[in-house]
GUDREN-932799 format. One record per residue (C-alpha): residue number from 1; residue in one letter; y, z, x. Coordinates in nm, 4 decimals. Last residue first. Layout:
N
pt num NUM residuo a v Y w Z u X
...
***
This chain:
311
pt num 311 residuo g v 6.5106 w 11.5023 u 4.8287
pt num 310 residuo k v 6.1844 w 11.3515 u 4.9127
pt num 309 residuo v v 6.1964 w 11.0295 u 5.1665
pt num 308 residuo s v 6.4794 w 11.1541 u 5.3801
pt num 307 residuo g v 6.3038 w 11.4669 u 5.5231
pt num 306 residuo a v 5.9688 w 11.3088 u 5.5314
pt num 305 residuo a v 6.0860 w 11.0402 u 5.7641
pt num 304 residuo l v 6.3265 w 11.2261 u 5.9898
pt num 303 residuo g v 6.0736 w 11.5294 u 6.0423
pt num 302 residuo n v 5.7671 w 11.2705 u 6.1123
pt num 301 residuo v v 5.9701 w 11.0551 u 6.3345
pt num 300 residuo i v 6.1417 w 11.3097 u 6.5294
pt num 299 residuo y v 5.8477 w 11.5637 u 6.6035
pt num 298 residuo k v 5.6805 w 11.3579 u 6.8552
pt num 297 residuo q v 5.9952 w 11.3160 u 7.0381
pt num 296 residuo l v 6.0570 w 11.6936 u 7.1019
pt num 295 residuo y v 5.9895 w 11.7171 u 7.4686
pt num 294 residuo l v 6.1253 w 11.3463 u 7.5308
pt num 293 residuo f v 6.4371 w 11.4281 u 7.3709
pt num 292 residuo l v 6.4605 w 11.7822 u 7.5230
pt num 291 residuo a v 6.4273 w 11.5984 u 7.8711
pt num 290 residuo m v 6.6841 w 11.3466 u 7.8153
pt num 289 residuo v v 6.9486 w 11.5947 u 7.6482
pt num 288 residuo p v 6.9091 w 11.8081 u 7.9725
pt num 287 residuo l v 6.9112 w 11.5316 u 8.2173
pt num 286 residuo a v 7.2190 w 11.3643 u 8.0842
pt num 285 residuo a v 7.4664 w 11.6099 u 8.2184
pt num 284 residuo l v 7.3159 w 11.5405 u 8.5515
pt num 283 residuo v v 7.4155 w 11.1399 u 8.5142
pt num 282 residuo a v 7.7469 w 11.2013 u 8.3514
pt num 281 residuo g v 7.8401 w 11.4302 u 8.6756
pt num 280 residuo a v 7.7478 w 11.1615 u 8.9048
pt num 279 residuo a v 7.9534 w 10.8958 u 8.7110
pt num 278 residuo f v 8.2566 w 11.1826 u 8.7388
pt num 277 residuo v v 8.1947 w 11.1969 u 9.0860
pt num 276 residuo g v 8.2258 w 10.8192 u 9.1285
pt num 275 residuo w v 8.5201 w 10.7657 u 8.8700
pt num 274 residuo n v 8.7633 w 10.9832 u 9.0960
pt num 273 residuo e v 9.0751 w 10.9445 u 8.9269
pt num 272 residuo s v 9.3953 w 11.0848 u 9.1441
pt num 271 residuo r v 9.6768 w 10.8827 u 9.0297
pt num 270 residuo q v 9.6316 w 10.8666 u 8.6536
pt num 269 residuo q v 9.5117 w 11.2156 u 8.5907
pt num 268 residuo g v 9.2301 w 11.2673 u 8.3363
pt num 267 residuo v v 8.9483 w 11.0823 u 8.5448
pt num 266 residuo y v 8.8121 w 11.4127 u 8.7453
pt num 265 residuo s v 8.9411 w 11.6570 u 8.4801
pt num 264 residuo y v 8.7444 w 11.4760 u 8.2109
pt num 263 residuo l v 8.4325 w 11.6331 u 8.3909
pt num 262 residuo g v 8.5414 w 11.9755 u 8.2872
pt num 261 residuo v v 8.5942 w 11.8979 u 7.9059
pt num 260 residuo a v 8.2721 w 11.7233 u 7.8734
pt num 259 residuo l v 8.0636 w 11.9804 u 8.0955
pt num 258 residuo t v 8.1831 w 12.2750 u 7.9169
pt num 257 residuo q v 8.4800 w 12.5090 u 8.0175
pt num 256 residuo s v 8.4528 w 12.8886 u 8.0801
pt num 255 residuo d v 8.5052 w 12.8887 u 8.4501
pt num 254 residuo p v 8.8082 w 12.6204 u 8.3956
pt num 253 residuo d v 9.0056 w 12.8655 u 8.1576
pt num 252 residuo n v 9.1703 w 12.6557 u 7.8749
pt num 251 residuo l v 8.8535 w 12.6733 u 7.6480
pt num 250 residuo v v 8.9701 w 12.6346 u 7.2543
pt num 249 residuo v v 9.1531 w 12.2919 u 7.2591
pt num 248 residuo s v 8.9158 w 12.1303 u 7.5052
pt num 247 residuo a v 8.6224 w 12.2416 u 7.3361
pt num 246 residuo i v 8.7429 w 12.0877 u 6.9936
pt num 245 residuo v v 8.8278 w 11.7545 u 7.1373
pt num 244 residuo f v 8.5191 w 11.7033 u 7.3874
pt num 243 residuo e v 8.1787 w 11.7366 u 7.2249
pt num 242 residuo s v 7.9236 w 11.5587 u 7.4344
pt num 241 residuo s v 7.6680 w 11.8572 u 7.4546
pt num 240 residuo l v 7.7251 w 11.9669 u 7.1051
pt num 239 residuo g v 7.6202 w 11.6331 u 6.9587
pt num 238 residuo i v 7.2919 w 11.6456 u 7.1704
pt num 237 residuo f v 7.2418 w 11.9952 u 7.0814
pt num 236 residuo a v 7.2897 w 11.9598 u 6.7219
pt num 235 residuo l v 7.0598 w 11.6295 u 6.6935
pt num 234 residuo l v 6.7933 w 11.8202 u 6.8874
pt num 233 residuo g v 6.8159 w 12.1368 u 6.6680
pt num 232 residuo v v 6.8042 w 11.9331 u 6.3491
pt num 231 residuo v v 6.5025 w 11.7459 u 6.4616
pt num 230 residuo a v 6.3074 w 12.0322 u 6.5972
pt num 229 residuo l v 6.3590 w 12.2107 u 6.2523
pt num 228 residuo i v 6.2663 w 11.9180 u 6.0757
pt num 227 residuo p v 5.9228 w 11.8937 u 6.2843
pt num 226 residuo t v 5.8696 w 12.2808 u 6.2415
pt num 225 residuo v v 5.8697 w 12.2962 u 5.8692
pt num 224 residuo l v 5.5099 w 12.4417 u 5.8166
pt num 223 residuo p v 5.5532 w 12.7402 u 6.0555
pt num 222 residuo l v 5.9004 w 12.8103 u 5.8948
pt num 221 residuo i v 5.7566 w 12.8022 u 5.5099
pt num 220 residuo i v 5.4637 w 13.0431 u 5.5514
pt num 219 residuo t v 5.5473 w 13.3636 u 5.7868
pt num 218 residuo f v 5.9310 w 13.3558 u 5.8024
pt num 217 residuo f v 6.0102 w 13.2157 u 5.4442
pt num 216 residuo v v 5.7285 w 13.4009 u 5.2369
pt num 215 residuo q v 5.8115 w 13.7422 u 5.4481
pt num 214 residuo v v 6.1826 w 13.6997 u 5.3537
pt num 213 residuo h v 6.0814 w 13.5883 u 4.9904
pt num 212 residuo s v 5.8677 w 13.8831 u 4.9434
pt num 211 residuo a v 5.4993 w 13.9037 u 4.9667
pt num 210 residuo g v 5.3323 w 14.1012 u 4.7098
pt num 209 residuo d v 4.9745 w 13.9230 u 4.6888
pt num 208 residuo i v 5.1331 w 13.7321 u 4.3731
pt num 207 residuo r v 5.4420 w 13.6446 u 4.5908
pt num 206 residuo a v 5.1912 w 13.4730 u 4.8505
pt num 205 residuo a v 5.0225 w 13.2575 u 4.6027
pt num 204 residuo e v 5.3517 w 13.1603 u 4.4414
pt num 203 residuo d v 5.4880 w 13.0446 u 4.7760
pt num 202 residuo l v 5.2116 w 12.8310 u 4.8864
pt num 201 residuo s v 5.1850 w 12.6862 u 4.5181
pt num 200 residuo a v 5.5639 w 12.5489 u 4.5657
pt num 199 residuo p v 5.3868 w 12.2825 u 4.7649
pt num 198 residuo i v 5.5853 w 12.2054 u 5.0884
pt num 197 residuo t v 5.7456 w 11.8380 u 5.0463
pt num 196 residuo n v 6.0367 w 12.0123 u 4.8949
pt num 195 residuo f v 6.1296 w 12.1802 u 5.2244
pt num 194 residuo f v 6.1643 w 11.8521 u 5.3886
pt num 193 residuo g v 6.4352 w 11.7284 u 5.1470
pt num 192 residuo y v 6.6149 w 12.0575 u 5.1845
pt num 191 residuo m v 6.6099 w 12.0328 u 5.5622
pt num 190 residuo l v 6.8028 w 11.6936 u 5.5733
pt num 189 residuo y v 7.0416 w 11.8279 u 5.3155
pt num 188 residuo t v 7.0951 w 12.1464 u 5.4937
pt num 187 residuo n v 7.1560 w 11.9527 u 5.8032
pt num 186 residuo v v 7.3878 w 11.7022 u 5.6595
pt num 185 residuo g v 7.5983 w 12.0113 u 5.5269
pt num 184 residuo l v 7.5755 w 12.3261 u 5.7249
pt num 183 residuo a v 7.6794 w 12.3450 u 6.1019
pt num 182 residuo g v 8.0425 w 12.2885 u 6.0474
pt num 181 residuo g v 8.1500 w 12.6685 u 6.0677
pt num 180 residuo l v 7.9085 w 12.7014 u 6.2971
pt num 179 residuo y v 8.0875 w 12.5074 u 6.5688
pt num 178 residuo v v 8.4055 w 12.7101 u 6.5067
pt num 177 residuo m v 8.1891 w 13.0337 u 6.5690
pt num 176 residuo i v 8.0263 w 12.9138 u 6.8871
pt num 175 residuo l v 8.3916 w 12.8273 u 7.0097
pt num 174 residuo g v 8.4997 w 13.1803 u 6.9456
pt num 173 residuo l v 8.1927 w 13.2962 u 7.1339
pt num 172 residuo q v 8.3242 w 13.0818 u 7.4115
pt num 171 residuo s v 8.6238 w 13.2739 u 7.4335
pt num 170 residuo g v 8.9452 w 13.0832 u 7.5796
pt num 169 residuo l v 9.1352 w 13.1047 u 7.2423
pt num 168 residuo g v 9.0139 w 13.4026 u 7.0312
pt num 167 residuo l v 8.6790 w 13.5881 u 6.9511
pt num 166 residuo w v 8.7008 w 13.8260 u 7.2879
pt num 165 residuo p v 9.0502 w 13.8625 u 7.2168
pt num 164 residuo v v 9.0316 w 14.0430 u 6.8930
pt num 163 residuo v v 9.3443 w 14.0995 u 6.7574
pt num 162 residuo d v 9.6175 w 13.9119 u 6.9304
pt num 161 residuo t v 9.3656 w 13.6269 u 7.0038
pt num 160 residuo i v 9.2484 w 13.6098 u 6.6148
pt num 159 residuo f v 9.6190 w 13.4593 u 6.5851
pt num 158 residuo n v 9.5521 w 13.1934 u 6.8500
pt num 157 residuo l v 9.2154 w 13.1301 u 6.7088
pt num 156 residuo l v 9.3628 w 13.0415 u 6.3343
pt num 155 residuo l v 9.6655 w 12.8457 u 6.5025
pt num 154 residuo f v 9.4216 w 12.6309 u 6.6997
pt num 153 residuo i v 9.1409 w 12.5800 u 6.4247
pt num 152 residuo a v 9.4252 w 12.4522 u 6.1674
pt num 151 residuo v v 9.5384 w 12.1878 u 6.4424
pt num 150 residuo v v 9.1965 w 12.0939 u 6.5252
pt num 149 residuo a v 9.1188 w 12.0514 u 6.1502
pt num 148 residuo l v 9.0762 w 11.7015 u 6.1431
pt num 147 residuo l v 8.8321 w 11.6956 u 6.4353
pt num 146 residuo q v 8.6182 w 11.9160 u 6.2231
pt num 145 residuo p v 8.4834 w 11.6006 u 6.0749
pt num 144 residuo f v 8.5373 w 11.5284 u 5.6957
pt num 143 residuo m v 8.2174 w 11.3948 u 5.5436
pt num 142 residuo q v 8.0463 w 11.7243 u 5.5736
pt num 141 residuo l v 8.2540 w 11.8396 u 5.2853
pt num 140 residuo v v 8.0772 w 11.5858 u 5.0747
pt num 139 residuo l v 7.7372 w 11.6816 u 5.1827
pt num 138 residuo l v 7.8126 w 12.0763 u 5.1294
pt num 137 residuo s v 7.9661 w 11.9995 u 4.7842
pt num 136 residuo l v 7.6529 w 11.8007 u 4.6921
pt num 135 residuo l v 7.4482 w 12.1231 u 4.7502
pt num 134 residuo s v 7.6867 w 12.3516 u 4.5694
pt num 133 residuo v v 7.7110 w 12.1233 u 4.2707
pt num 132 residuo r v 7.3248 w 12.1071 u 4.2274
pt num 131 residuo r v 7.2877 w 12.4730 u 4.2721
pt num 130 residuo g v 7.5539 w 12.5698 u 4.0529
pt num 129 residuo k v 7.3834 w 12.8237 u 3.8506
pt num 128 residuo f v 7.0803 w 12.9374 u 4.0247
pt num 127 residuo r v 6.6998 w 12.8008 u 4.0761
pt num 126 residuo m v 6.5579 w 12.9210 u 4.3884
pt num 125 residuo r v 6.3038 w 12.7258 u 4.5959
pt num 124 residuo s v 6.4757 w 12.4262 u 4.7482
pt num 123 residuo f v 6.8171 w 12.5432 u 4.7656
pt num 122 residuo a v 6.7466 w 12.8714 u 4.8980
pt num 121 residuo y v 6.5261 w 12.7269 u 5.1494
pt num 120 residuo a v 6.7537 w 12.4893 u 5.2732
pt num 119 residuo a v 7.0331 w 12.7386 u 5.3055
pt num 118 residuo l v 6.8094 w 12.9521 u 5.5102
pt num 117 residuo a v 6.6840 w 12.6404 u 5.7016
pt num 116 residuo g v 7.0469 w 12.5574 u 5.7797
pt num 115 residuo l v 7.1476 w 12.8924 u 5.9055
pt num 114 residuo f v 6.8442 w 12.8981 u 6.1385
pt num 113 residuo v v 6.8587 w 12.5594 u 6.2513
pt num 112 residuo t v 7.2521 w 12.6113 u 6.3354
pt num 111 residuo a v 7.1914 w 12.9331 u 6.5069
pt num 110 residuo a v 6.9550 w 12.7763 u 6.7413
pt num 109 residuo s v 7.1682 w 12.4771 u 6.7875
pt num 108 residuo t v 7.4802 w 12.6914 u 6.8680
pt num 107 residuo v v 7.2725 w 12.9224 u 7.1188
pt num 106 residuo v v 7.1212 w 12.6263 u 7.2775
pt num 105 residuo g v 7.4603 w 12.4427 u 7.3105
pt num 104 residuo i v 7.6805 w 12.7205 u 7.4199
pt num 103 residuo v v 7.4290 w 12.8410 u 7.6788
pt num 102 residuo l v 7.3641 w 12.5220 u 7.8020
pt num 101 residuo t v 7.7006 w 12.3930 u 7.8096
pt num 100 residuo n v 7.8298 w 12.6907 u 7.9859
pt num 99 residuo m v 7.5530 w 12.6636 u 8.2306
pt num 98 residuo f v 7.6434 w 12.2900 u 8.3275
pt num 97 residuo w v 8.0341 w 12.4013 u 8.3541
pt num 96 residuo k v 7.9580 w 12.7054 u 8.5885
pt num 95 residuo g v 7.7764 w 12.4515 u 8.8077
pt num 94 residuo f v 8.0149 w 12.2215 u 8.8009
pt num 93 residuo p v 8.2920 w 12.4593 u 8.9242
pt num 92 residuo r v 8.5930 w 12.2300 u 8.9677
pt num 91 residuo n v 8.8312 w 12.4320 u 9.1912
pt num 90 residuo p v 8.5639 w 12.5221 u 9.4077
pt num 89 residuo n v 8.4856 w 12.1805 u 9.4966
pt num 88 residuo s v 8.1569 w 12.1298 u 9.6873
pt num 87 residuo f v 7.9107 w 12.0826 u 9.3705
pt num 86 residuo l v 8.0655 w 11.7472 u 9.2620
pt num 85 residuo e v 8.1552 w 11.6480 u 9.6232
pt num 84 residuo e v 7.7694 w 11.6582 u 9.7156
pt num 83 residuo f v 7.6926 w 11.4715 u 9.4083
pt num 82 residuo n v 7.9327 w 11.1983 u 9.5015
pt num 81 residuo g v 7.8196 w 11.1651 u 9.8431
pt num 80 residuo f v 7.4619 w 11.0957 u 9.7546
pt num 79 residuo d v 7.4353 w 10.7481 u 9.9210
pt num 78 residuo i v 7.3548 w 10.4006 u 9.7686
pt num 77 residuo r v 7.5763 w 10.1168 u 9.8330
pt num 76 residuo s v 7.5505 w 9.7588 u 9.6713
pt num 75 residuo f v 7.3585 w 9.9441 u 9.3788
pt num 74 residuo l v 7.4883 w 9.7376 u 9.1211
pt num 73 residuo v v 7.7630 w 9.4779 u 9.2234
pt num 72 residuo n v 8.0812 w 9.5610 u 9.0309
pt num 71 residuo s v 8.0668 w 9.9138 u 9.1702
pt num 70 residuo g v 8.3592 w 9.8928 u 9.3780
pt num 69 residuo a v 8.5882 w 9.8194 u 9.0805
pt num 68 residuo m v 8.4692 w 10.1546 u 8.9342
pt num 67 residuo t v 8.6183 w 10.3548 u 9.2344
pt num 66 residuo g v 8.5334 w 10.6674 u 9.4203
pt num 65 residuo t v 8.3847 w 10.4574 u 9.7394
pt num 64 residuo s v 8.0910 w 10.7296 u 9.7281
pt num 63 residuo n v 7.8493 w 10.4815 u 9.5545
pt num 62 residuo l v 7.5364 w 10.6317 u 9.3997
pt num 61 residuo a v 7.7104 w 10.7684 u 9.0947
pt num 60 residuo a v 7.8635 w 10.4191 u 9.0402
pt num 59 residuo s v 7.5137 w 10.2661 u 9.0394
pt num 58 residuo l v 7.3864 w 10.5317 u 8.7743
pt num 57 residuo v v 7.6804 w 10.4484 u 8.5653
pt num 56 residuo y v 7.6244 w 10.0646 u 8.5946
pt num 55 residuo l v 7.2504 w 10.1232 u 8.5562
pt num 54 residuo l v 7.2970 w 10.3350 u 8.2307
pt num 53 residuo p v 7.5466 w 10.0757 u 8.0992
pt num 52 residuo f v 7.2891 w 9.7904 u 8.1655
pt num 51 residuo i v 7.0143 w 9.9432 u 7.9795
pt num 50 residuo a v 7.1272 w 9.9204 u 7.6232
pt num 49 residuo f v 7.2177 w 9.5354 u 7.6295
pt num 48 residuo a v 6.9253 w 9.4655 u 7.8397
pt num 47 residuo t v 6.7151 w 9.6410 u 7.5799
pt num 46 residuo t v 6.8919 w 9.4466 u 7.2803
pt num 45 residuo i v 6.8548 w 9.1268 u 7.4779
pt num 44 residuo v v 6.4824 w 9.1392 u 7.5544
pt num 43 residuo a v 6.3807 w 9.2708 u 7.2127
pt num 42 residuo v v 6.5859 w 8.9681 u 7.0485
pt num 41 residuo v v 6.4002 w 8.7387 u 7.2612
pt num 40 residuo h v 6.0738 w 8.9149 u 7.1739
pt num 39 residuo r v 6.1442 w 8.8708 u 6.8015
pt num 38 residuo w v 6.2197 w 8.5043 u 6.8399
pt num 37 residuo g v 5.8686 w 8.4472 u 6.9575
pt num 36 residuo k v 5.6962 w 8.5800 u 6.6516
pt num 35 residuo d v 5.6944 w 8.3151 u 6.3922
pt num 34 residuo r v 5.9459 w 8.0637 u 6.4531
pt num 33 residuo f v 5.8489 w 8.0942 u 6.8338
pt num 32 residuo w v 5.4816 w 8.0536 u 6.7739
pt num 31 residuo a v 5.5482 w 7.7571 u 6.5692
pt num 30 residuo g v 5.7825 w 7.5835 u 6.8016
pt num 29 residuo f v 5.5254 w 7.6610 u 7.0910
pt num 28 residuo s v 5.2436 w 7.4977 u 6.9260
pt num 27 residuo q v 4.9489 w 7.7003 u 6.7629
pt num 26 residuo k v 4.6229 w 7.6377 u 6.9296
pt num 25 residuo r v 4.3458 w 7.5538 u 6.6935
pt num 24 residuo r v 4.0573 w 7.8131 u 6.6889
pt num 23 residuo e v 3.7268 w 7.7248 u 6.8521
pt num 22 residuo p v 3.4503 w 7.8977 u 6.6251
pt num 21 residuo p v 3.3128 w 8.1637 u 6.8058
pt num 20 residuo p v 3.0201 w 8.1097 u 7.0170
pt num 19 residuo t v 2.6732 w 8.2422 u 6.8833
pt num 18 residuo t v 2.5358 w 8.5223 u 7.0930
pt num 17 residuo t v 2.2413 w 8.5307 u 7.3338
pt num 16 residuo g v 2.0618 w 8.8541 u 7.4377
pt num 15 residuo h v 1.7635 w 8.8034 u 7.2150
pt num 14 residuo s v 1.7230 w 8.4461 u 7.0706
pt num 13 residuo p v 1.9647 w 8.3205 u 6.8287
pt num 12 residuo t v 1.8379 w 8.2499 u 6.4896
pt num 11 residuo a v 1.7451 w 7.8867 u 6.4079
pt num 10 residuo l v 1.8384 w 7.8333 u 6.0357
pt num 9 residuo l v 1.5179 w 7.7332 u 5.8388
pt num 8 residuo p v 1.4651 w 7.4069 u 5.7788
pt num 7 residuo t v 1.4607 w 7.3274 u 5.3734
pt num 6 residuo p v 1.0786 w 7.2119 u 5.2705
pt num 5 residuo t v 1.0594 w 6.8522 u 5.1647
pt num 4 residuo e v 0.9139 w 6.8792 u 4.8170
pt num 3 residuo t v 0.6209 w 6.6727 u 4.7393
pt num 2 residuo a v 0.6035 w 6.3986 u 4.5032
pt num 1 residuo m v 0.3053 w 6.3342 u 4.2815
***
């Protein structure tokens, strides 16, 4: 009678020993480059393309020769003469320009966020005749920039100056009102998409408890849409801090001008250009925008993604 040979049991590793992982076949350089390597090359080139202008401006700001040609070699000379001249010229009050930009940017951005949130709430939660047409009209009108209306804005403010001087030409409040005239449009459409992600059952439950639209808007909706409010505020502030054309038309007094208009005076005259001081002012002007961007960075991806997906 044949006897069956017992199958040998697999040896189990003793305590404290591990089975070595199977050897992986090394990938050739060509296969790695086709799979992932080319992405690193593109990332390095893109990063260098984006960083080089910033380094060039910083190098020009730290070089007191006053010419861009003298800054061809990056950081060949480092001093703070341009920054000293920036704050020591009484005819060009950089400090006032800086504060004017902050005040106009913060006030206009806050008002833009508030007006856009009100409009987005109305379009998202209320049903009225012409709702869809009105929303599309805002989006279409935003395609025509305020730059096309510079002449009309100047004539309008010139007329208002004779009646209400504090709201006409040379007035920062007048400039804020002009900016707010173009505050709706894309901002409202972006907020409208984010508001649609908030369940309407929250509004209905609050209204059953006796809450009005104002109470629902301020106590329930606004806390839930903080990401999109931060995104719209950031985009508005960035755009306003670098706006030049309308600000140069409205603000004609050096003490009331913004950074974009004031810094242009350093390079606007052909025979008195001072690119070094201009670069120093540009570096300082970028600090508030960069600080605000870093502070609100956690809201940007969430706000833009949710606002653009659901409309």
